[in-house]
C-alpha positions as CSV (number, residue, x, y, z in Angstrom):
1,X,-5.3,-2.4,18.7
2,X,-2.7,-1.4,16.2
3,X,-2.7,-2.4,12.5
4,X,0.1,-4.8,13.3
5,X,-1.9,-6.7,15.9
6,X,-4.6,-7.9,13.5
7,X,-4.8,-9.5,10.2
8,X,-5.6,-7.0,7.4
9,X,-9.0,-7.1,5.8
10,X,-8.6,-9.3,2.8
11,X,-11.4,-8.1,0.4
12,X,-14.6,-6.2,0.7
13,X,-16.1,-6.2,-2.8
14,X,-14.5,-6.4,-6.2
15,X,-16.0,-5.8,-9.7
16,X,-15.6,-8.4,-12.4
17,X,-13.2,-6.2,-14.2
18,X,-11.1,-5.7,-11.1
19,X,-11.0,-9.5,-10.6
20,X,-9.5,-10.0,-14.1
21,X,-6.9,-7.4,-13.4
22,X,-6.1,-8.5,-9.9
23,X,-2.8,-10.4,-10.6
24,X,-1.4,-7.3,-12.4
25,X,-2.6,-5.0,-9.6
26,X,-0.8,-7.2,-6.9
27,X,2.3,-7.3,-9.0
28,X,2.4,-3.5,-9.3
29,X,2.0,-3.3,-5.5
30,X,5.0,-5.7,-5.0
31,X,7.0,-3.4,-7.3
32,X,5.8,-0.4,-5.2
33,X,7.3,-2.0,-2.1
34,X,10.7,-2.0,-3.9
35,X,10.2,1.6,-5.2
36,X,9.1,2.8,-1.8
37,X,12.1,1.3,0.0
38,X,14.5,2.9,-2.6
39,X,12.7,6.2,-2.2
40,X,13.1,6.1,1.5
41,X,16.8,5.4,1.1
42,X,17.3,8.5,-1.0
43,X,14.8,10.8,0.8
44,X,12.5,11.0,-2.2
45,X,9.3,11.8,-0.3
46,X,7.5,13.1,-3.4
47,X,7.7,9.6,-5.1
48,X,6.5,8.1,-1.8
49,X,3.6,10.6,-1.6
50,X,2.6,9.9,-5.2
51,X,2.7,6.1,-4.8
52,X,0.7,6.4,-1.6
53,X,-1.9,8.6,-3.3
54,X,-2.3,6.1,-6.2
55,X,-2.5,3.2,-3.7
56,X,-5.2,5.0,-1.7
57,X,-7.4,5.3,-4.7
58,X,-6.7,1.9,-6.3
59,X,-6.9,-0.2,-3.1
60,X,-10.6,0.4,-2.7
61,X,-11.3,-0.2,-6.4
62,X,-9.7,-3.6,-6.1
63,X,-11.4,-4.4,-2.8
64,X,-8.5,-3.9,-0.4
65,X,-9.5,-1.2,2.2
66,X,-6.4,-1.9,4.3
67,X,-4.2,-1.2,1.3
68,X,-6.1,2.0,0.6
69,X,-5.6,3.1,4.2
70,X,-1.8,2.3,4.0
71,X,-1.7,4.5,0.9
72,X,-3.3,7.4,2.8
73,X,-0.8,6.9,5.7
74,X,2.1,6.8,3.2
75,X,0.9,10.2,1.8
76,X,0.7,11.6,5.3
77,X,4.1,10.3,6.4
78,X,5.8,11.4,3.1
79,X,4.3,14.9,3.5
80,X,5.8,15.1,7.0
81,X,9.2,13.8,5.7
82,X,8.9,10.9,8.2
83,X,11.2,8.1,6.9
84,X,10.5,5.8,9.9
85,X,6.7,6.3,9.4
86,X,7.0,5.5,5.7
87,X,9.1,2.4,6.5
88,X,6.4,1.2,8.9
89,X,3.8,1.6,6.3
90,X,5.9,-0.3,3.7
91,X,6.1,-3.2,6.2
92,X,2.3,-3.0,6.6
93,X,1.9,-3.1,2.8
94,X,4.1,-6.3,2.6
95,X,1.9,-8.0,5.2
96,X,-1.2,-6.9,3.4
97,X,0.2,-8.3,0.1
98,X,1.0,-11.6,1.8
99,X,-2.6,-11.9,3.0
100,X,-4.0,-10.9,-0.4
101,X,-2.1,-13.6,-2.2
102,X,-3.5,-16.4,0.0
């Protein structure tokens, strides 16, 4: 089963501090979607790799393991220079954000 065939894990555990900061975290991830799309358009794989790296670490801290996994895959696809793979992960991030906000 691929990631697109199932609903992403919503939340595992979240600290009280992370709960307070959650709206800001999700807003930053929505901004990341726009930044990632722009970076793909201009072939800026270093920005994609950096954003993916940050997302991989922060996703778990905020209780979103699927978001963390997307970040790791963004790093991998950016390191390989794979624009299509990055675009697929950005779409997965958008889906993850939709589920996180409900």
